[in-house]
C-alpha positions, 0 to 999 in steps of 0.5 A: 326436468323442464324449465317453465319459468318466464324469460325474465325470471331466467335472466334474473336467476342468471344475473344472481348466479353471475353476481355470486360467482363474481363475489366469490372470485373477487373475495378469493383474489382480494383476501390473498392480496390484502394478506400480501399487502399486510406482509409487505407493510410489516416487513417495511415497518421492521426494516425501518425499525432496524434502520432507526436502531442501527442509526441510534447505535451508530450515534452512540458509537460516535459519541463513545469514540469522540472522547478526548482520550480516544481522539488523543490515541487516534492522533498518536496512531496516525502520527506513528503510521506516518512515521512507519511509512517514512521509515519504510521509504527510508529503508527502501532507499538506504545504501549500506556503507558497510558493504562499501567498506567491505568492498574497499577493504577486500581490494588487495594493496601492496604492502607499501601503499597506505590509504590515509583518507576515505570519504563515502557519499551516496549519489542520487542513482543509489550508488556510493561515491568513494573519494580516497587519498593515500601514500605509496612508496613507488609508482609500481605499487600504485599501478598494482593497486590500480589494477586490483581496483579495476579487477573488482566488478562492483567498482566503476568509474575509477579515476586517479588524479594526474598529480598521482602519477608525477612522482616515481617515489613517495607518491601521494595519490587521490582517486575517486570511484563508484560502488554499485549498490 
């Protein structure tokens, strides 16, 4: 086929063809872009609506839990939690005096030796300080008692007062020692 159109007509046809192609390509790109923008806009509106809904729910919950009864219960719970924490701390640091009394009663004593006073005190390093006084008919009984105390591994820092050793008969003695926890 032979094209016998003048060059101006050819240029005009070519220009119209390019224009149609640009319009088709432009709409092919523009329509999905507009759809994407509308989709993103609808998602944004949904998220904003949910945010407002949750904010309203939060405000309602705050109002619901700011009633005088709820605030009273909240204060009671907080006070009880503080007490529980203090009790847990106390029980961690607690020294069991019954264990100390058991150790003291397990020490073998001569028959003629009597403990008349026992004082138990908790020291700062979680040990129990024991101060005891008593009566023994002889110094030998007191020495036997001292030896049996020294054999116990849980008893430390044993000290008999010097006055305890003066008399050989009818001895009144005073001693102090520590029991490890």
